[in-house]
HTML snippet that shows the backbone in 3Dmol.js (N, CA, C, O; Angstrom):
<script src="https://3Dmol.org/build/3Dmol-min.js"></script>
<div id="view" style="width:600px;height:400px;position:relative"></div>
<script>
const pdb = `
ATOM      1  N   MET A   1      44.641 148.599  84.293  1.00  0.00           N
ATOM      2  CA  MET A   1      43.691 147.692  84.991  1.00  0.00           C
ATOM      3  C   MET A   1      44.389 146.778  85.977  1.00  0.00           C
ATOM      4  O   MET A   1      45.041 145.774  85.689  1.00  0.00           O
ATOM      5  N   LYS A   2      44.144 147.299  87.247  1.00  0.00           N
ATOM      6  CA  LYS A   2      44.754 146.662  88.292  1.00  0.00           C
ATOM      7  C   LYS A   2      43.784 145.415  88.786  1.00  0.00           C
ATOM      8  O   LYS A   2      42.565 145.520  88.921  1.00  0.00           O
ATOM      9  N   THR A   3      44.554 144.212  89.032  1.00  0.00           N
ATOM     10  CA  THR A   3      43.838 142.797  89.225  1.00  0.00           C
ATOM     11  C   THR A   3      44.441 142.344  90.624  1.00  0.00           C
ATOM     12  O   THR A   3      45.645 142.373  90.874  1.00  0.00           O
ATOM     13  N   ASN A   4      43.635 142.000  91.340  1.00  0.00           N
ATOM     14  CA  ASN A   4      43.938 141.316  92.754  1.00  0.00           C
ATOM     15  C   ASN A   4      43.886 139.717  92.879  1.00  0.00           C
ATOM     16  O   ASN A   4      43.249 138.992  93.644  1.00  0.00           O
ATOM     17  N   LEU A   5      44.896 139.401  91.726  1.00  0.00           N
ATOM     18  CA  LEU A   5      44.863 137.979  91.673  1.00  0.00           C
ATOM     19  C   LEU A   5      45.818 137.374  92.670  1.00  0.00           C
ATOM     20  O   LEU A   5      46.968 137.803  92.759  1.00  0.00           O
ATOM     21  N   LYS A   6      45.338 136.309  93.483  1.00  0.00           N
ATOM     22  CA  LYS A   6      45.978 135.736  94.431  1.00  0.00           C
ATOM     23  C   LYS A   6      46.590 134.363  94.085  1.00  0.00           C
ATOM     24  O   LYS A   6      45.844 133.470  93.683  1.00  0.00           O
ATOM     25  N   PRO A   7      47.753 134.180  94.207  1.00  0.00           N
ATOM     26  CA  PRO A   7      48.316 132.966  94.006  1.00  0.00           C
ATOM     27  C   PRO A   7      47.593 131.702  94.250  1.00  0.00           C
ATOM     28  O   PRO A   7      46.907 131.763  95.270  1.00  0.00           O
ATOM     29  N   ILE A   8      47.541 130.640  93.660  1.00  0.00           N
ATOM     30  CA  ILE A   8      46.676 129.561  94.041  1.00  0.00           C
ATOM     31  C   ILE A   8      47.589 128.613  94.913  1.00  0.00           C
ATOM     32  O   ILE A   8      48.812 128.510  94.820  1.00  0.00           O
ATOM     33  N   THR A   9      46.780 127.965  95.748  1.00  0.00           N
ATOM     34  CA  THR A   9      47.187 126.801  96.519  1.00  0.00           C
ATOM     35  C   THR A   9      47.578 125.620  95.745  1.00  0.00           C
ATOM     36  O   THR A   9      46.849 125.130  94.883  1.00  0.00           O
ATOM     37  N   ILE A  10      49.101 125.024  96.156  1.00  0.00           N
ATOM     38  CA  ILE A  10      49.294 124.118  95.636  1.00  0.00           C
ATOM     39  C   ILE A  10      49.362 122.815  96.438  1.00  0.00           C
ATOM     40  O   ILE A  10      50.002 122.965  97.479  1.00  0.00           O
ATOM     41  N   LEU A  11      48.878 121.564  96.247  1.00  0.00           N
ATOM     42  CA  LEU A  11      48.699 120.551  97.459  1.00  0.00           C
ATOM     43  C   LEU A  11      49.606 119.442  96.634  1.00  0.00           C
ATOM     44  O   LEU A  11      49.404 119.093  95.471  1.00  0.00           O
ATOM     45  N   MET A  12      50.672 118.962  97.525  1.00  0.00           N
ATOM     46  CA  MET A  12      51.582 117.977  97.145  1.00  0.00           C
ATOM     47  C   MET A  12      51.556 116.983  98.094  1.00  0.00           C
ATOM     48  O   MET A  12      51.610 117.234  99.298  1.00  0.00           O
ATOM     49  N   ALA A  13      51.456 115.588  97.525  1.00  0.00           N
ATOM     50  CA  ALA A  13      51.641 114.667  98.316  1.00  0.00           C
ATOM     51  C   ALA A  13      52.815 113.731  98.003  1.00  0.00           C
ATOM     52  O   ALA A  13      52.973 113.254  96.879  1.00  0.00           O
ATOM     53  N   ASP A  14      53.614 113.492  99.016  1.00  0.00           N
ATOM     54  CA  ASP A  14      55.024 113.027  99.216  1.00  0.00           C
ATOM     55  C   ASP A  14      55.562 112.489 100.405  1.00  0.00           C
ATOM     56  O   ASP A  14      55.811 113.278 101.316  1.00  0.00           O
ATOM     57  N   ASP A  15      55.805 111.183 100.572  1.00  0.00           N
ATOM     58  CA  ASP A  15      56.159 110.704 101.744  1.00  0.00           C
ATOM     59  C   ASP A  15      57.361 110.926 102.407  1.00  0.00           C
ATOM     60  O   ASP A  15      57.535 110.639 103.591  1.00  0.00           O
ATOM     61  N   ASP A  16      58.395 111.549 101.507  1.00  0.00           N
ATOM     62  CA  ASP A  16      59.703 111.827 101.836  1.00  0.00           C
ATOM     63  C   ASP A  16      60.063 113.160 102.155  1.00  0.00           C
ATOM     64  O   ASP A  16      60.078 114.048 101.303  1.00  0.00           O
ATOM     65  N   PRO A  17      60.405 113.371 103.562  1.00  0.00           N
ATOM     66  CA  PRO A  17      60.533 114.911 104.013  1.00  0.00           C
ATOM     67  C   PRO A  17      61.795 115.690 103.357  1.00  0.00           C
ATOM     68  O   PRO A  17      61.905 116.912 103.454  1.00  0.00           O
ATOM     69  N   GLU A  18      62.720 114.890 102.694  1.00  0.00           N
ATOM     70  CA  GLU A  18      63.849 115.557 101.969  1.00  0.00           C
ATOM     71  C   GLU A  18      63.161 116.148 100.729  1.00  0.00           C
ATOM     72  O   GLU A  18      63.263 117.332 100.407  1.00  0.00           O
ATOM     73  N   ASP A  19      62.605 115.425 100.206  1.00  0.00           N
ATOM     74  CA  ASP A  19      61.944 115.816  98.727  1.00  0.00           C
ATOM     75  C   ASP A  19      60.803 116.856  99.013  1.00  0.00           C
ATOM     76  O   ASP A  19      60.638 117.770  98.204  1.00  0.00           O
ATOM     77  N   ARG A  20      59.977 116.755 100.169  1.00  0.00           N
ATOM     78  CA  ARG A  20      59.253 118.079 100.585  1.00  0.00           C
ATOM     79  C   ARG A  20      60.074 119.082 100.664  1.00  0.00           C
ATOM     80  O   ARG A  20      59.782 120.038  99.945  1.00  0.00           O
ATOM     81  N   GLN A  21      61.166 119.191 101.414  1.00  0.00           N
ATOM     82  CA  GLN A  21      62.122 120.408 101.652  1.00  0.00           C
ATOM     83  C   GLN A  21      62.639 120.866 100.391  1.00  0.00           C
ATOM     84  O   GLN A  21      62.593 122.077 100.174  1.00  0.00           O
ATOM     85  N   LEU A  22      63.275 119.853  99.251  1.00  0.00           N
ATOM     86  CA  LEU A  22      63.685 120.320  98.096  1.00  0.00           C
ATOM     87  C   LEU A  22      62.901 121.068  97.182  1.00  0.00           C
ATOM     88  O   LEU A  22      63.371 122.016  96.551  1.00  0.00           O
ATOM     89  N   THR A  23      61.354 120.564  97.051  1.00  0.00           N
ATOM     90  CA  THR A  23      60.339 121.198  96.580  1.00  0.00           C
ATOM     91  C   THR A  23      60.193 122.541  97.145  1.00  0.00           C
ATOM     92  O   THR A  23      60.056 123.521  96.412  1.00  0.00           O
ATOM     93  N   LYS A  24      60.219 122.624  98.452  1.00  0.00           N
ATOM     94  CA  LYS A  24      59.622 124.006  99.197  1.00  0.00           C
ATOM     95  C   LYS A  24      61.089 124.872  98.827  1.00  0.00           C
ATOM     96  O   LYS A  24      60.889 125.955  98.276  1.00  0.00           O
ATOM     97  N   GLU A  25      62.056 124.623  98.995  1.00  0.00           N
ATOM     98  CA  GLU A  25      63.452 125.343  98.598  1.00  0.00           C
ATOM     99  C   GLU A  25      63.359 125.777  97.073  1.00  0.00           C
ATOM    100  O   GLU A  25      63.660 126.932  96.771  1.00  0.00           O
ATOM    101  N   ALA A  26      62.911 124.790  96.026  1.00  0.00           N
ATOM    102  CA  ALA A  26      62.802 125.152  94.554  1.00  0.00           C
ATOM    103  C   ALA A  26      62.058 126.276  94.534  1.00  0.00           C
ATOM    104  O   ALA A  26      62.629 127.271  94.086  1.00  0.00           O
ATOM    105  N   PHE A  27      60.540 126.437  95.025  1.00  0.00           N
ATOM    106  CA  PHE A  27      59.552 127.306  94.730  1.00  0.00           C
ATOM    107  C   PHE A  27      60.269 128.467  95.361  1.00  0.00           C
ATOM    108  O   PHE A  27      60.206 129.488  94.676  1.00  0.00           O
ATOM    109  N   GLU A  28      61.028 128.592  96.648  1.00  0.00           N
ATOM    110  CA  GLU A  28      61.378 129.556  97.029  1.00  0.00           C
ATOM    111  C   GLU A  28      62.640 130.326  96.242  1.00  0.00           C
ATOM    112  O   GLU A  28      62.744 131.553  96.232  1.00  0.00           O
ATOM    113  N   GLU A  29      63.369 129.625  95.733  1.00  0.00           N
ATOM    114  CA  GLU A  29      64.520 130.087  94.897  1.00  0.00           C
ATOM    115  C   GLU A  29      64.005 130.709  93.651  1.00  0.00           C
ATOM    116  O   GLU A  29      64.587 131.691  93.191  1.00  0.00           O
ATOM    117  N   ASN A  30      62.722 130.098  92.939  1.00  0.00           N
ATOM    118  CA  ASN A  30      62.319 130.659  92.163  1.00  0.00           C
ATOM    119  C   ASN A  30      61.218 131.711  92.311  1.00  0.00           C
ATOM    120  O   ASN A  30      60.333 132.001  91.507  1.00  0.00           O
ATOM    121  N   ARG A  31      61.432 132.134  93.324  1.00  0.00           N
ATOM    122  CA  ARG A  31      60.329 133.347  93.812  1.00  0.00           C
ATOM    123  C   ARG A  31      58.909 133.014  93.739  1.00  0.00           C
ATOM    124  O   ARG A  31      58.145 133.979  93.792  1.00  0.00           O
ATOM    125  N   LEU A  32      58.335 131.715  93.615  1.00  0.00           N
ATOM    126  CA  LEU A  32      56.873 131.714  93.397  1.00  0.00           C
ATOM    127  C   LEU A  32      56.176 131.980  94.744  1.00  0.00           C
ATOM    128  O   LEU A  32      56.710 131.684  95.813  1.00  0.00           O
ATOM    129  N   LYS A  33      55.078 132.497  94.660  1.00  0.00           N
ATOM    130  CA  LYS A  33      54.580 133.290  95.821  1.00  0.00           C
ATOM    131  C   LYS A  33      53.335 132.094  96.012  1.00  0.00           C
ATOM    132  O   LYS A  33      52.423 132.445  96.761  1.00  0.00           O
ATOM    133  N   ASN A  34      53.240 130.943  95.500  1.00  0.00           N
ATOM    134  CA  ASN A  34      52.120 130.151  95.877  1.00  0.00           C
ATOM    135  C   ASN A  34      52.207 129.631  97.235  1.00  0.00           C
ATOM    136  O   ASN A  34      53.251 129.560  97.882  1.00  0.00           O
ATOM    137  N   ASP A  35      51.014 129.261  97.642  1.00  0.00           N
ATOM    138  CA  ASP A  35      50.683 128.775  99.103  1.00  0.00           C
ATOM    139  C   ASP A  35      51.005 127.063  98.639  1.00  0.00           C
ATOM    140  O   ASP A  35      50.323 126.539  97.758  1.00  0.00           O
ATOM    141  N   LEU A  36      51.997 126.386  99.274  1.00  0.00           N
ATOM    142  CA  LEU A  36      52.513 125.261  99.017  1.00  0.00           C
ATOM    143  C   LEU A  36      52.117 124.138 100.075  1.00  0.00           C
ATOM    144  O   LEU A  36      52.920 123.981 100.995  1.00  0.00           O
ATOM    145  N   ARG A  37      51.153 123.461 100.061  1.00  0.00           N
ATOM    146  CA  ARG A  37      50.944 122.323 101.306  1.00  0.00           C
ATOM    147  C   ARG A  37      51.048 121.165 100.607  1.00  0.00           C
ATOM    148  O   ARG A  37      50.757 120.891  99.443  1.00  0.00           O
ATOM    149  N   PHE A  38      51.583 120.425 101.640  1.00  0.00           N
ATOM    150  CA  PHE A  38      52.266 119.026 101.650  1.00  0.00           C
ATOM    151  C   PHE A  38      51.175 117.940 102.357  1.00  0.00           C
ATOM    152  O   PHE A  38      50.278 118.306 103.117  1.00  0.00           O
ATOM    153  N   VAL A  39      51.339 117.004 102.094  1.00  0.00           N
ATOM    154  CA  VAL A  39      50.391 115.877 102.763  1.00  0.00           C
ATOM    155  C   VAL A  39      51.485 114.616 102.435  1.00  0.00           C
ATOM    156  O   VAL A  39      52.299 114.614 101.512  1.00  0.00           O
ATOM    157  N   GLU A  40      51.300 113.649 103.344  1.00  0.00           N
ATOM    158  CA  GLU A  40      52.289 112.342 102.993  1.00  0.00           C
ATOM    159  C   GLU A  40      51.661 111.272 102.070  1.00  0.00           C
ATOM    160  O   GLU A  40      52.427 110.505 101.487  1.00  0.00           O
ATOM    161  N   ASN A  41      50.656 111.190 101.937  1.00  0.00           N
ATOM    162  CA  ASN A  41      50.133 110.153 101.151  1.00  0.00           C
ATOM    163  C   ASN A  41      48.831 110.322 100.354  1.00  0.00           C
ATOM    164  O   ASN A  41      48.383 111.456 100.187  1.00  0.00           O
ATOM    165  N   GLY A  42      48.298 109.405  99.929  1.00  0.00           N
ATOM    166  CA  GLY A  42      47.154 109.764  98.888  1.00  0.00           C
ATOM    167  C   GLY A  42      45.893 109.527 100.082  1.00  0.00           C
ATOM    168  O   GLY A  42      44.882 110.222  99.980  1.00  0.00           O
ATOM    169  N   GLU A  43      45.991 108.671 101.038  1.00  0.00           N
ATOM    170  CA  GLU A  43      44.857 108.810 102.051  1.00  0.00           C
ATOM    171  C   GLU A  43      44.547 110.164 102.697  1.00  0.00           C
ATOM    172  O   GLU A  43      43.426 110.662 102.796  1.00  0.00           O
ATOM    173  N   GLU A  44      45.922 110.785 103.200  1.00  0.00           N
ATOM    174  CA  GLU A  44      46.019 112.151 103.576  1.00  0.00           C
ATOM    175  C   GLU A  44      45.238 113.196 102.647  1.00  0.00           C
ATOM    176  O   GLU A  44      44.351 113.945 103.056  1.00  0.00           O
ATOM    177  N   MET A  45      45.706 113.128 101.342  1.00  0.00           N
ATOM    178  CA  MET A  45      45.388 113.899 100.428  1.00  0.00           C
ATOM    179  C   MET A  45      43.585 113.730 100.220  1.00  0.00           C
ATOM    180  O   MET A  45      42.849 114.705 100.069  1.00  0.00           O
ATOM    181  N   LEU A  46      43.233 112.672 100.245  1.00  0.00           N
ATOM    182  CA  LEU A  46      41.620 112.589 100.178  1.00  0.00           C
ATOM    183  C   LEU A  46      41.119 113.126 101.409  1.00  0.00           C
ATOM    184  O   LEU A  46      40.087 113.793 101.339  1.00  0.00           O
ATOM    185  N   ASP A  47      41.796 112.914 102.794  1.00  0.00           N
ATOM    186  CA  ASP A  47      41.246 113.925 103.774  1.00  0.00           C
ATOM    187  C   ASP A  47      41.133 115.287 103.594  1.00  0.00           C
ATOM    188  O   ASP A  47      40.086 115.885 103.842  1.00  0.00           O
ATOM    189  N   TYR A  48      42.185 115.854 103.158  1.00  0.00           N
ATOM    190  CA  TYR A  48      42.516 117.199 102.753  1.00  0.00           C
ATOM    191  C   TYR A  48      41.410 117.449 101.710  1.00  0.00           C
ATOM    192  O   TYR A  48      40.547 118.306 101.903  1.00  0.00           O
ATOM    193  N   LEU A  49      41.441 116.868 100.865  1.00  0.00           N
ATOM    194  CA  LEU A  49      40.062 117.579  99.828  1.00  0.00           C
ATOM    195  C   LEU A  49      38.786 117.049 100.233  1.00  0.00           C
ATOM    196  O   LEU A  49      37.808 117.503  99.640  1.00  0.00           O
ATOM    197  N   ASN A  50      38.578 116.084 101.222  1.00  0.00           N
ATOM    198  CA  ASN A  50      37.296 116.047 101.833  1.00  0.00           C
ATOM    199  C   ASN A  50      36.936 116.793 103.017  1.00  0.00           C
ATOM    200  O   ASN A  50      35.844 116.758 103.584  1.00  0.00           O
ATOM    201  N   ARG A  51      38.087 117.564 103.383  1.00  0.00           N
ATOM    202  CA  ARG A  51      37.902 118.062 104.691  1.00  0.00           C
ATOM    203  C   ARG A  51      37.516 117.164 105.806  1.00  0.00           C
ATOM    204  O   ARG A  51      36.514 117.414 106.475  1.00  0.00           O
ATOM    205  N   ARG A  52      38.247 116.152 106.033  1.00  0.00           N
ATOM    206  CA  ARG A  52      38.308 115.389 107.181  1.00  0.00           C
ATOM    207  C   ARG A  52      39.583 115.205 107.946  1.00  0.00           C
ATOM    208  O   ARG A  52      40.750 115.421 107.619  1.00  0.00           O
ATOM    209  N   GLY A  53      38.975 114.681 109.215  1.00  0.00           N
ATOM    210  CA  GLY A  53      40.042 114.726 110.157  1.00  0.00           C
ATOM    211  C   GLY A  53      40.707 115.907 110.739  1.00  0.00           C
ATOM    212  O   GLY A  53      40.128 116.629 111.552  1.00  0.00           O
ATOM    213  N   LYS A  54      41.962 116.125 110.321  1.00  0.00           N
ATOM    214  CA  LYS A  54      42.613 117.634 110.834  1.00  0.00           C
ATOM    215  C   LYS A  54      42.537 118.617 109.463  1.00  0.00           C
ATOM    216  O   LYS A  54      43.078 119.718 109.563  1.00  0.00           O
ATOM    217  N   TYR A  55      42.038 118.346 108.487  1.00  0.00           N
ATOM    218  CA  TYR A  55      41.643 119.371 107.601  1.00  0.00           C
ATOM    219  C   TYR A  55      40.182 119.770 107.395  1.00  0.00           C
ATOM    220  O   TYR A  55      39.742 119.921 106.255  1.00  0.00           O
ATOM    221  N   THR A  56      39.484 119.929 108.393  1.00  0.00           N
ATOM    222  CA  THR A  56      38.027 120.377 108.535  1.00  0.00           C
ATOM    223  C   THR A  56      38.092 121.885 108.390  1.00  0.00           C
ATOM    224  O   THR A  56      37.218 122.533 107.814  1.00  0.00           O
ATOM    225  N   ASP A  57      39.064 122.353 108.889  1.00  0.00           N
ATOM    226  CA  ASP A  57      38.988 123.991 108.787  1.00  0.00           C
ATOM    227  C   ASP A  57      39.172 124.504 107.476  1.00  0.00           C
ATOM    228  O   ASP A  57      40.208 124.112 106.938  1.00  0.00           O
ATOM    229  N   PRO A  58      38.454 125.275 106.807  1.00  0.00           N
ATOM    230  CA  PRO A  58      38.708 125.754 105.360  1.00  0.00           C
ATOM    231  C   PRO A  58      39.770 126.776 105.528  1.00  0.00           C
ATOM    232  O   PRO A  58      40.458 126.938 104.520  1.00  0.00           O
ATOM    233  N   GLU A  59      40.088 127.546 106.618  1.00  0.00           N
ATOM    234  CA  GLU A  59      41.049 128.788 106.633  1.00  0.00           C
ATOM    235  C   GLU A  59      42.379 127.939 106.835  1.00  0.00           C
ATOM    236  O   GLU A  59      43.369 128.394 106.264  1.00  0.00           O
ATOM    237  N   SER A  60      42.522 126.904 107.483  1.00  0.00           N
ATOM    238  CA  SER A  60      43.989 126.280 107.547  1.00  0.00           C
ATOM    239  C   SER A  60      44.105 125.196 106.413  1.00  0.00           C
ATOM    240  O   SER A  60      45.138 124.526 106.397  1.00  0.00           O
ATOM    241  N   SER A  61      43.269 124.994 105.588  1.00  0.00           N
ATOM    242  CA  SER A  61      43.303 123.949 104.756  1.00  0.00           C
ATOM    243  C   SER A  61      42.300 124.263 103.361  1.00  0.00           C
ATOM    244  O   SER A  61      41.308 123.657 102.954  1.00  0.00           O
ATOM    245  N   PRO A  62      42.986 125.429 102.850  1.00  0.00           N
ATOM    246  CA  PRO A  62      42.437 125.827 101.689  1.00  0.00           C
ATOM    247  C   PRO A  62      42.205 125.060 100.437  1.00  0.00           C
ATOM    248  O   PRO A  62      42.937 124.084 100.275  1.00  0.00           O
ATOM    249  N   ARG A  63      41.070 125.397  99.260  1.00  0.00           N
ATOM    250  CA  ARG A  63      40.892 124.289  98.227  1.00  0.00           C
ATOM    251  C   ARG A  63      42.261 124.491  97.468  1.00  0.00           C
ATOM    252  O   ARG A  63      42.777 125.595  97.296  1.00  0.00           O
ATOM    253  N   PRO A  64      42.710 123.463  97.097  1.00  0.00           N
ATOM    254  CA  PRO A  64      44.169 123.762  96.053  1.00  0.00           C
ATOM    255  C   PRO A  64      43.550 124.071  94.881  1.00  0.00           C
ATOM    256  O   PRO A  64      42.433 123.621  94.626  1.00  0.00           O
ATOM    257  N   GLY A  65      44.212 124.871  94.047  1.00  0.00           N
ATOM    258  CA  GLY A  65      44.332 124.916  92.395  1.00  0.00           C
ATOM    259  C   GLY A  65      44.840 124.250  91.928  1.00  0.00           C
ATOM    260  O   GLY A  65      44.528 124.212  90.738  1.00  0.00           O
ATOM    261  N   LEU A  66      45.904 123.268  92.322  1.00  0.00           N
ATOM    262  CA  LEU A  66      46.817 122.517  91.506  1.00  0.00           C
ATOM    263  C   LEU A  66      47.130 121.298  92.443  1.00  0.00           C
ATOM    264  O   LEU A  66      47.569 121.654  93.536  1.00  0.00           O
ATOM    265  N   ILE A  67      47.025 120.156  92.297  1.00  0.00           N
ATOM    266  CA  ILE A  67      47.394 118.927  92.858  1.00  0.00           C
ATOM    267  C   ILE A  67      48.786 118.172  92.323  1.00  0.00           C
ATOM    268  O   ILE A  67      48.929 117.750  91.176  1.00  0.00           O
ATOM    269  N   LEU A  68      49.467 118.114  93.051  1.00  0.00           N
ATOM    270  CA  LEU A  68      50.835 117.152  92.680  1.00  0.00           C
ATOM    271  C   LEU A  68      50.901 115.932  93.178  1.00  0.00           C
ATOM    272  O   LEU A  68      51.435 115.872  94.285  1.00  0.00           O
ATOM    273  N   PRO A  69      50.546 114.979  92.739  1.00  0.00           N
ATOM    274  CA  PRO A  69      50.818 113.739  93.647  1.00  0.00           C
ATOM    275  C   PRO A  69      52.192 113.271  92.856  1.00  0.00           C
ATOM    276  O   PRO A  69      52.641 113.607  91.760  1.00  0.00           O
ATOM    277  N   THR A  70      52.710 112.289  93.940  1.00  0.00           N
ATOM    278  CA  THR A  70      53.962 111.811  93.451  1.00  0.00           C
ATOM    279  C   THR A  70      53.947 110.185  93.724  1.00  0.00           C
ATOM    280  O   THR A  70      54.913 109.495  93.399  1.00  0.00           O
TER     281      THR A  70
END
`;
const viewer = $3Dmol.createViewer("view");
viewer.addModel(pdb, "pdb");
viewer.setStyle({}, {cartoon: {color: "spectrum"}});
viewer.zoomTo();
viewer.render();
</script>
């Protein structure tokens, strides 16, 4: 039985660019195929989730299956 499962989008809020880079590298090193998206703070996360401001386009801001607040 073949399934066409697509990896979920993961949305992470973190204001530190180095931490975001380390997270991205950790995903790559562990060969995780998830779509990893970053926002810098809680307000930006709410904009993303409510499709406000620069996050109005569903193609460029897909719904996350997992949210990682920091």
